[in-house]
C-alpha positions as CSV (number, residue, x, y, z in Angstrom):
1,M,86.8,68.1,91.8
2,S,87.3,71.0,94.3
3,K,88.0,74.5,93.0
4,P,91.4,75.9,93.6
5,A,91.7,79.1,95.7
6,F,92.9,82.2,93.8
7,S,94.4,85.6,94.7
8,F,95.8,88.7,92.9
9,E,99.0,90.7,92.9
10,F,99.1,94.5,92.7
11,F,102.0,96.8,92.3
12,P,102.0,100.3,93.9
13,A,100.9,103.1,91.5
14,K,103.3,106.0,90.8
15,S,100.7,108.8,90.8
16,E,97.7,109.8,92.7
17,Q,95.5,109.1,89.7
18,G,97.0,105.6,89.4
19,H,96.5,105.1,93.1
20,E,92.8,105.9,92.8
21,K,92.5,103.6,89.7
22,L,94.1,100.8,91.7
23,L,91.5,101.2,94.5
24,S,88.8,100.9,91.9
25,T,90.4,97.8,90.5
26,F,90.6,96.4,94.0
27,D,86.8,97.0,94.4
28,E,86.0,95.1,91.2
29,L,88.3,92.2,91.8
30,N,87.3,91.9,95.4
31,K,83.8,91.1,94.3
32,L,85.2,87.8,93.0
33,S,86.0,86.8,96.6
34,P,89.8,86.1,96.3
35,T,91.7,84.7,99.2
36,Y,94.0,87.7,99.4
37,F,95.7,90.5,97.5
38,S,99.5,90.8,97.5
39,V,101.3,94.2,97.0
40,T,104.8,94.3,95.6
41,Y,107.8,96.0,97.1
42,G,110.7,97.5,95.0
43,A,114.4,96.8,95.1
44,G,115.9,97.8,98.5
45,G,112.6,99.2,99.6
46,S,112.4,101.6,96.7
47,T,108.6,101.6,96.8
48,R,108.4,101.3,100.6
49,S,106.2,104.4,101.2
50,R,103.9,103.6,98.3
51,T,103.6,99.9,99.3
52,L,102.7,100.9,102.8
53,E,100.2,103.4,101.6
54,I,98.3,101.0,99.3
55,V,98.5,98.2,102.0
56,Q,96.9,100.5,104.6
57,D,94.2,101.7,102.1
58,L,93.3,98.2,101.1
59,C,93.1,97.0,104.7
60,L,90.6,99.7,105.4
61,R,88.7,99.2,102.2
62,G,87.6,95.5,102.6
63,E,87.7,92.4,104.6
64,T,89.9,90.4,102.2
65,E,93.5,89.7,103.5
66,V,96.3,91.9,102.2
67,A,99.8,90.4,101.9
68,P,102.6,92.9,101.5
69,H,105.8,91.7,99.8
70,I,108.8,92.2,102.0
71,S,112.3,91.9,100.7
72,C,115.6,91.6,102.6
73,I,118.4,92.7,100.3
74,G,119.4,96.3,100.9
75,D,117.6,96.4,104.3
76,G,119.1,95.7,107.7
77,K,117.5,93.6,110.5
78,D,116.4,96.7,112.3
79,E,114.5,98.1,109.3
80,I,112.8,94.8,108.7
81,A,111.9,94.3,112.3
82,E,110.3,97.8,112.3
83,L,108.3,96.9,109.2
84,L,107.1,93.6,110.7
85,T,106.0,95.4,113.9
86,H,104.1,98.0,111.8
87,Y,102.4,95.3,109.7
88,K,101.3,93.5,113.0
89,S,99.8,96.8,114.1
90,L,97.7,96.9,110.9
91,G,96.4,93.4,111.5
92,I,98.4,92.0,108.6
93,K,98.8,88.2,109.0
94,R,100.2,87.2,105.6
95,L,103.5,88.2,103.9
96,V,105.3,87.4,100.7
97,A,109.0,87.0,101.7
98,L,111.5,87.6,98.9
99,R,115.2,88.3,98.5
100,G,114.5,91.2,96.1
101,D,116.8,92.9,93.7
102,L,120.0,94.6,94.7
103,P,119.5,98.4,94.5
104,S,121.5,100.2,91.8
105,G,124.9,101.2,93.1
106,Q,124.8,99.1,96.2
107,V,127.8,96.9,97.1
108,G,127.3,93.9,99.3
109,M,124.3,91.8,100.1
110,G,123.4,93.1,103.6
111,Q,122.6,91.3,106.9
112,L,120.0,89.1,105.3
113,P,121.3,88.3,101.8
114,F,118.8,85.6,100.8
115,A,115.0,84.9,101.2
116,L,115.9,81.9,103.3
117,D,117.6,84.2,105.8
118,L,114.5,86.5,105.7
119,V,112.1,83.6,106.4
120,K,114.2,82.6,109.4
121,F,114.4,86.2,110.7
122,I,110.6,86.6,110.4
123,R,110.0,83.4,112.4
124,E,112.6,84.5,115.0
125,H,111.0,88.0,115.3
126,S,107.3,87.2,115.0
127,G,106.9,83.5,115.7
128,D,103.9,82.1,113.9
129,H,102.0,85.4,113.6
130,F,102.5,85.6,109.8
131,H,101.5,83.2,107.1
132,I,104.7,83.3,104.9
133,E,104.6,82.8,101.1
134,V,107.9,82.6,99.3
135,A,108.9,82.5,95.6
136,A,109.4,79.4,93.5
137,Y,110.7,79.0,90.0
138,P,109.4,76.2,87.8
139,E,112.0,77.1,85.1
140,M,114.8,77.9,87.6
141,H,115.8,81.2,89.0
142,P,117.9,83.0,86.4
143,Q,120.8,83.4,89.0
144,A,120.7,79.8,90.4
145,R,123.8,77.7,89.9
146,S,121.7,74.7,88.8
147,F,118.1,73.5,88.7
148,L,118.7,71.0,91.5
149,F,120.3,73.7,93.7
150,D,117.2,75.9,93.1
151,I,114.8,73.1,94.1
152,D,116.9,72.5,97.3
153,N,116.8,76.2,98.1
154,L,113.0,76.1,97.9
155,V,112.9,73.0,100.1
156,N,115.1,74.9,102.6
157,K,112.7,77.9,102.6
158,Y,109.7,75.5,103.4
159,Q,111.7,73.9,106.2
160,A,112.7,77.2,107.6
161,G,109.0,78.1,108.1
162,A,107.4,79.1,104.8
163,N,103.8,78.1,104.6
164,A,103.5,78.1,100.9
165,A,105.3,79.2,97.7
166,I,104.1,81.2,94.7
167,T,105.7,80.4,91.4
168,Q,107.0,82.7,88.8
169,F,104.6,82.8,85.9
170,F,104.9,80.1,83.3
171,Y,103.1,78.7,80.3
172,N,104.2,75.1,80.3
173,A,102.2,73.2,82.9
174,D,104.7,70.3,82.9
175,S,107.3,72.7,84.5
176,Y,105.0,73.3,87.4
177,L,104.1,69.6,87.8
178,Y,107.8,68.6,87.7
179,L,108.6,71.1,90.4
180,R,105.7,69.9,92.5
181,D,106.8,66.3,92.2
182,A,110.4,67.2,93.0
183,L,109.3,68.9,96.2
184,E,107.2,65.9,97.2
185,S,110.2,63.6,96.5
186,R,112.2,65.7,99.0
187,G,109.6,65.3,101.7
188,I,107.5,68.5,101.2
189,D,103.8,67.9,101.7
190,T,102.4,70.1,98.9
191,V,98.9,69.8,100.4
192,A,100.0,71.2,103.8
193,Q,102.6,73.6,102.2
194,P,101.1,74.4,98.8
195,L,102.9,75.3,95.6
196,V,100.7,78.1,94.2
197,A,100.7,78.6,90.5
198,G,101.6,82.1,89.4
199,I,99.5,83.1,86.4
200,M,100.2,86.0,84.0
201,P,97.3,86.9,81.7
202,I,98.6,87.8,78.2
203,T,97.3,91.2,77.0
204,N,100.5,93.0,75.6
205,S,103.1,91.3,73.6
206,S,106.1,93.6,74.2
207,N,105.5,93.8,78.0
208,L,105.2,90.0,78.3
209,M,108.5,89.5,76.4
210,R,110.2,92.1,78.6
211,F,109.0,90.5,81.9
212,A,109.9,87.0,80.7
213,D,113.4,88.1,79.7
214,S,114.0,89.8,83.0
215,C,112.9,86.9,85.2
216,G,113.9,83.9,83.2
217,A,110.4,82.7,82.4
218,D,110.1,80.8,79.1
219,I,107.6,81.8,76.5
220,P,106.8,78.8,74.2
221,R,107.9,79.3,70.7
222,Y,104.4,78.9,69.2
223,V,103.2,81.7,71.6
224,R,106.1,84.0,70.6
225,K,105.5,83.4,66.9
226,Q,101.8,83.9,67.1
227,L,102.1,87.1,69.1
228,A,104.7,88.4,66.6
229,D,102.3,87.6,63.7
230,F,99.6,89.7,65.4
231,G,101.7,92.8,65.4
232,D,99.7,95.7,66.8
233,D,96.4,93.9,66.7
234,R,95.5,94.2,70.4
235,K,92.2,92.4,70.1
236,A,93.8,89.4,68.5
237,I,96.5,89.4,71.1
238,R,94.0,89.5,73.9
239,E,91.9,86.7,72.5
240,F,94.8,84.5,71.7
241,G,96.4,85.3,75.1
242,F,93.1,84.4,76.9
243,D,93.0,81.0,75.1
244,V,96.6,80.2,76.0
245,V,96.2,81.0,79.7
246,Y,92.7,79.5,80.0
247,R,94.0,76.2,78.6
248,L,97.0,76.3,81.0
249,C,94.7,76.9,84.0
250,E,92.4,74.1,82.9
251,R,95.3,71.7,82.8
252,L,96.5,72.8,86.2
253,I,93.1,72.5,87.7
254,A,92.7,69.0,86.3
255,E,96.1,68.1,87.9
256,G,94.9,69.3,91.3
257,V,96.6,72.7,91.6
258,P,95.7,74.0,95.1
259,A,95.7,77.7,94.3
260,M,96.5,80.3,91.5
261,H,97.9,83.7,92.0
262,F,97.1,86.1,89.2
263,Y,99.7,88.7,88.3
264,S,97.0,91.3,87.7
265,M,99.1,94.2,86.3
266,N,96.5,96.3,88.2
267,K,93.9,95.5,85.6
268,V,90.3,94.2,86.0
269,E,89.1,92.7,82.8
270,P,91.7,90.0,81.8
271,N,91.8,88.7,85.4
272,K,88.1,88.8,86.0
273,R,87.4,87.1,82.6
274,L,89.7,84.2,83.4
275,V,88.4,83.7,87.0
276,E,84.8,83.6,85.8
277,A,85.5,81.4,82.8
278,L,87.3,78.9,84.9
279,G,84.4,78.8,87.3
280,L,86.5,79.8,90.4
281,T,83.9,82.1,91.9
């Protein structure tokens, strides 16, 4: 059985101290030889300068590919074209293309209202220069009108030029497998255009619940109950969380998952421990 590829996501730090810590985290995780690191991008470009800064620093710091997130909502075509040209100049060849969240107070969706529009625009502007990853939702996007509509939207993103999709985090392997099968039934070759499993290590109960509630990810009842029982026992939460996520990844690997994208939360240990325990290095 071949090992799946793996990668990590970072978010831009808010302080100089946090920025330096992130660079140190990059150094440690980079020793594991991931395929790439992605860097998130706030609503309407709200972290644009910090995203650009960390992307530039990571490009100079190692040979591993860096994949900036790029969102379309709140930005016009000219701003996105300028950003694409800048990323080309840095040698960036991989992007994560997302709709993004509407900035507070903004009315209207802009020139490129959906990720599908962004994928089309990137291809029109830059041809095949960029490897484009898009978002997928095994448990349905919280704003989708239906599950089938959400799957069709993902198919359309693939057909518009997306090379792969990264899922929202999940803890039910069957939800990932159902989505993969649904894509294949609609003519998507998930070997050529992979469905990458998004993996969220569990290290903090309250943070996990907040993330899940904001993005529509389901936390299985047994996980919620057990985390609640642990209260403030951080060690117990970390050990239980490791076991839950390790078992999830084992199942996905047995089912032939092509790649896993770890939502690192800018931390070394929980991500390194999982990658090494799963024998991915």
